[in-house]
C-alpha beads as a LAMMPS data file, in Angstrom:
LAMMPS data file: protein, C-alpha beads

184 atoms
183 bonds

1 atom types
1 bond types

-500.0 500.0 xlo xhi
-500.0 500.0 ylo yhi
-500.0 500.0 zlo zhi

Masses

1 110.0

Atoms # bond

1 1 1 -23.113 135.370 114.062
2 1 1 -21.073 135.978 117.199
3 1 1 -22.771 136.669 120.526
4 1 1 -21.608 139.134 123.125
5 1 1 -18.525 137.597 124.675
6 1 1 -18.579 138.601 128.332
7 1 1 -21.048 139.646 131.008
8 1 1 -21.366 143.277 132.079
9 1 1 -19.489 142.524 135.300
10 1 1 -16.256 142.804 133.365
11 1 1 -16.984 146.163 131.746
12 1 1 -15.087 147.997 134.518
13 1 1 -11.829 146.832 132.902
14 1 1 -12.905 148.786 129.829
15 1 1 -12.907 152.074 131.759
16 1 1 -9.174 152.432 132.355
17 1 1 -7.580 155.792 131.591
18 1 1 -5.617 155.730 128.349
19 1 1 -2.024 154.539 128.665
20 1 1 -2.452 152.974 132.114
21 1 1 -1.426 149.473 133.036
22 1 1 -2.959 147.002 135.432
23 1 1 -0.713 144.854 137.564
24 1 1 -1.183 141.149 138.321
25 1 1 -3.836 141.646 141.014
26 1 1 -6.396 140.787 138.338
27 1 1 -6.863 137.183 137.378
28 1 1 -6.910 137.182 133.593
29 1 1 -6.276 134.426 131.123
30 1 1 -6.658 130.726 131.349
31 1 1 -6.596 127.607 129.259
32 1 1 -7.528 127.886 125.613
33 1 1 -7.543 125.740 122.516
34 1 1 -7.630 127.549 119.166
35 1 1 -6.648 126.886 115.573
36 1 1 -3.582 128.316 113.835
37 1 1 -3.716 129.258 110.138
38 1 1 -1.984 126.000 109.184
39 1 1 -4.857 124.024 110.748
40 1 1 -3.054 122.786 113.836
41 1 1 -4.785 123.158 117.172
42 1 1 -2.723 125.077 119.706
43 1 1 -3.315 125.534 123.399
44 1 1 -1.989 127.982 125.944
45 1 1 0.415 125.249 127.100
46 1 1 2.139 125.231 123.685
47 1 1 3.596 128.641 124.482
48 1 1 5.190 127.839 127.833
49 1 1 8.695 129.270 128.058
50 1 1 7.728 132.400 126.074
51 1 1 6.275 135.716 127.131
52 1 1 2.931 136.078 125.375
53 1 1 1.601 139.350 124.029
54 1 1 -2.055 138.721 123.226
55 1 1 -4.378 141.064 121.388
56 1 1 -8.028 140.313 120.598
57 1 1 -9.613 141.896 117.543
58 1 1 -10.611 141.219 113.970
59 1 1 -9.138 141.748 110.530
60 1 1 -11.904 144.092 109.300
61 1 1 -11.304 146.445 112.231
62 1 1 -10.786 149.927 110.817
63 1 1 -8.609 151.456 113.521
64 1 1 -7.904 149.880 116.929
65 1 1 -6.548 146.552 115.673
66 1 1 -4.138 147.777 113.016
67 1 1 -2.867 150.458 115.398
68 1 1 -2.304 148.013 118.266
69 1 1 -0.659 145.402 116.041
70 1 1 1.607 148.064 114.523
71 1 1 2.596 149.205 118.006
72 1 1 3.316 145.619 119.067
73 1 1 5.464 145.212 115.950
74 1 1 7.370 148.410 116.798
75 1 1 7.892 147.151 120.356
76 1 1 9.264 143.822 119.090
77 1 1 11.708 145.681 116.854
78 1 1 12.834 147.876 119.742
79 1 1 13.356 144.869 122.002
80 1 1 16.074 143.544 119.714
81 1 1 17.317 140.127 120.898
82 1 1 14.876 140.140 123.834
83 1 1 12.068 139.748 121.286
84 1 1 13.148 136.115 120.887
85 1 1 11.576 135.516 124.317
86 1 1 8.191 136.862 123.153
87 1 1 5.370 135.305 121.133
88 1 1 2.743 137.754 119.854
89 1 1 -0.753 136.336 119.328
90 1 1 -3.672 137.909 117.513
91 1 1 -6.949 136.201 118.465
92 1 1 -9.951 136.994 116.307
93 1 1 -13.380 137.778 117.717
94 1 1 -14.816 137.385 114.192
95 1 1 -14.359 133.731 113.224
96 1 1 -17.106 134.006 110.596
97 1 1 -15.007 136.274 108.350
98 1 1 -11.504 135.632 109.676
99 1 1 -10.692 132.371 107.928
100 1 1 -7.308 130.701 108.441
101 1 1 -6.007 132.231 105.222
102 1 1 -7.215 135.715 106.167
103 1 1 -5.659 135.377 109.628
104 1 1 -2.306 134.262 108.215
105 1 1 -2.157 137.131 105.732
106 1 1 -3.341 139.769 108.175
107 1 1 -1.204 138.846 111.199
108 1 1 1.844 138.170 109.018
109 1 1 1.521 141.540 107.315
110 1 1 2.454 143.195 110.611
111 1 1 5.257 140.864 111.612
112 1 1 6.048 137.254 110.668
113 1 1 6.309 136.420 114.384
114 1 1 2.584 137.116 114.892
115 1 1 0.426 134.029 115.109
116 1 1 -3.217 134.587 114.218
117 1 1 -5.563 132.277 116.092
118 1 1 -9.239 131.563 115.639
119 1 1 -11.878 129.272 117.034
120 1 1 -15.519 128.472 116.625
121 1 1 -17.989 131.013 118.001
122 1 1 -18.122 128.950 121.208
123 1 1 -14.334 128.670 121.517
124 1 1 -14.019 132.403 120.847
125 1 1 -16.553 133.195 123.568
126 1 1 -14.726 130.890 126.004
127 1 1 -11.277 132.416 125.467
128 1 1 -12.759 135.913 125.540
129 1 1 -14.378 135.130 128.883
130 1 1 -11.047 133.877 130.287
131 1 1 -9.431 137.197 129.361
132 1 1 -12.541 139.303 130.117
133 1 1 -12.644 140.586 126.561
134 1 1 -15.856 142.298 125.552
135 1 1 -17.148 142.221 121.995
136 1 1 -20.479 142.665 120.277
137 1 1 -21.651 142.642 116.672
138 1 1 -23.024 145.946 115.407
139 1 1 -25.179 145.718 112.268
140 1 1 -24.315 148.318 109.634
141 1 1 -27.010 147.428 107.100
142 1 1 -26.939 145.485 103.829
143 1 1 -25.589 142.398 105.672
144 1 1 -22.492 144.348 106.746
145 1 1 -21.381 144.473 110.360
146 1 1 -18.618 145.735 112.602
147 1 1 -17.549 144.359 115.933
148 1 1 -17.212 146.639 118.904
149 1 1 -14.497 145.191 121.137
150 1 1 -12.291 146.029 124.074
151 1 1 -8.745 146.952 123.141
152 1 1 -6.121 145.671 125.570
153 1 1 -2.748 144.027 125.283
154 1 1 -2.428 141.052 127.605
155 1 1 1.037 140.024 128.740
156 1 1 1.420 136.495 130.094
157 1 1 4.642 135.243 131.665
158 1 1 6.530 132.134 130.458
159 1 1 4.611 129.994 132.974
160 1 1 1.305 131.100 131.413
161 1 1 0.294 133.378 134.281
162 1 1 -1.068 136.872 133.814
163 1 1 1.700 139.477 134.141
164 1 1 0.252 142.783 132.932
165 1 1 -2.648 144.395 131.118
166 1 1 -1.855 147.352 128.890
167 1 1 -4.166 149.615 126.973
168 1 1 -4.281 148.930 123.249
169 1 1 -3.266 152.487 122.433
170 1 1 0.116 152.248 124.150
171 1 1 2.781 153.476 121.692
172 1 1 5.401 150.942 120.594
173 1 1 8.283 152.535 122.511
174 1 1 6.296 152.500 125.778
175 1 1 5.183 148.928 125.174
176 1 1 8.833 147.969 124.591
177 1 1 9.779 149.624 127.893
178 1 1 7.015 147.735 129.744
179 1 1 8.075 144.427 128.204
180 1 1 11.762 145.051 128.843
181 1 1 11.028 145.576 132.556
182 1 1 9.092 142.312 132.717
183 1 1 11.443 140.145 130.682
184 1 1 14.685 141.024 132.445

Bonds

1 1 1 2
2 1 2 3
3 1 3 4
4 1 4 5
5 1 5 6
6 1 6 7
7 1 7 8
8 1 8 9
9 1 9 10
10 1 10 11
11 1 11 12
12 1 12 13
13 1 13 14
14 1 14 15
15 1 15 16
16 1 16 17
17 1 17 18
18 1 18 19
19 1 19 20
20 1 20 21
21 1 21 22
22 1 22 23
23 1 23 24
24 1 24 25
25 1 25 26
26 1 26 27
27 1 27 28
28 1 28 29
29 1 29 30
30 1 30 31
31 1 31 32
32 1 32 33
33 1 33 34
34 1 34 35
35 1 35 36
36 1 36 37
37 1 37 38
38 1 38 39
39 1 39 40
40 1 40 41
41 1 41 42
42 1 42 43
43 1 43 44
44 1 44 45
45 1 45 46
46 1 46 47
47 1 47 48
48 1 48 49
49 1 49 50
50 1 50 51
51 1 51 52
52 1 52 53
53 1 53 54
54 1 54 55
55 1 55 56
56 1 56 57
57 1 57 58
58 1 58 59
59 1 59 60
60 1 60 61
61 1 61 62
62 1 62 63
63 1 63 64
64 1 64 65
65 1 65 66
66 1 66 67
67 1 67 68
68 1 68 69
69 1 69 70
70 1 70 71
71 1 71 72
72 1 72 73
73 1 73 74
74 1 74 75
75 1 75 76
76 1 76 77
77 1 77 78
78 1 78 79
79 1 79 80
80 1 80 81
81 1 81 82
82 1 82 83
83 1 83 84
84 1 84 85
85 1 85 86
86 1 86 87
87 1 87 88
88 1 88 89
89 1 89 90
90 1 90 91
91 1 91 92
92 1 92 93
93 1 93 94
94 1 94 95
95 1 95 96
96 1 96 97
97 1 97 98
98 1 98 99
99 1 99 100
100 1 100 101
101 1 101 102
102 1 102 103
103 1 103 104
104 1 104 105
105 1 105 106
106 1 106 107
107 1 107 108
108 1 108 109
109 1 109 110
110 1 110 111
111 1 111 112
112 1 112 113
113 1 113 114
114 1 114 115
115 1 115 116
116 1 116 117
117 1 117 118
118 1 118 119
119 1 119 120
120 1 120 121
121 1 121 122
122 1 122 123
123 1 123 124
124 1 124 125
125 1 125 126
126 1 126 127
127 1 127 128
128 1 128 129
129 1 129 130
130 1 130 131
131 1 131 132
132 1 132 133
133 1 133 134
134 1 134 135
135 1 135 136
136 1 136 137
137 1 137 138
138 1 138 139
139 1 139 140
140 1 140 141
141 1 141 142
142 1 142 143
143 1 143 144
144 1 144 145
145 1 145 146
146 1 146 147
147 1 147 148
148 1 148 149
149 1 149 150
150 1 150 151
151 1 151 152
152 1 152 153
153 1 153 154
154 1 154 155
155 1 155 156
156 1 156 157
157 1 157 158
158 1 158 159
159 1 159 160
160 1 160 161
161 1 161 162
162 1 162 163
163 1 163 164
164 1 164 165
165 1 165 166
166 1 166 167
167 1 167 168
168 1 168 169
169 1 169 170
170 1 170 171
171 1 171 172
172 1 172 173
173 1 173 174
174 1 174 175
175 1 175 176
176 1 176 177
177 1 177 178
178 1 178 179
179 1 179 180
180 1 180 181
181 1 181 182
182 1 182 183
183 1 183 184
């Protein structure tokens, strides 16, 4: 089972007003090594030259994840040719259930450009700590569980540096506007 990903010191990030963005004064992100659905290990360095849109969640998520991934998909569509400069990543916080096959199907169902990444529980905790993602397993009974998790969209520039943090409920057209301003 997955442990809580980040210490309480980072919870303040979770208290942003809806729709707000944080500028690069925060230090978020860092090196990571995770597995793609095809079994290859990818690192943050593999994405140099692309703007990264990173969302942490899990495939059994009933609301936040599908909404955020749909909004990211809408933003990519609205970006038109600029979307070629962007790589969307969906990183699971539930590696126990989110197998490579599940990740491929789920991420690809939103947009074929999405790459679903997973790691061991330890790798997941490490990447979550780098991005200050909070997550915790909540038992539902009868061996069922949900995962409470923060819901932010992380934008990293082509050099791999943190560019912007956006709330996960940002509508696709606003996300496209934010990305357009950064990419140009």
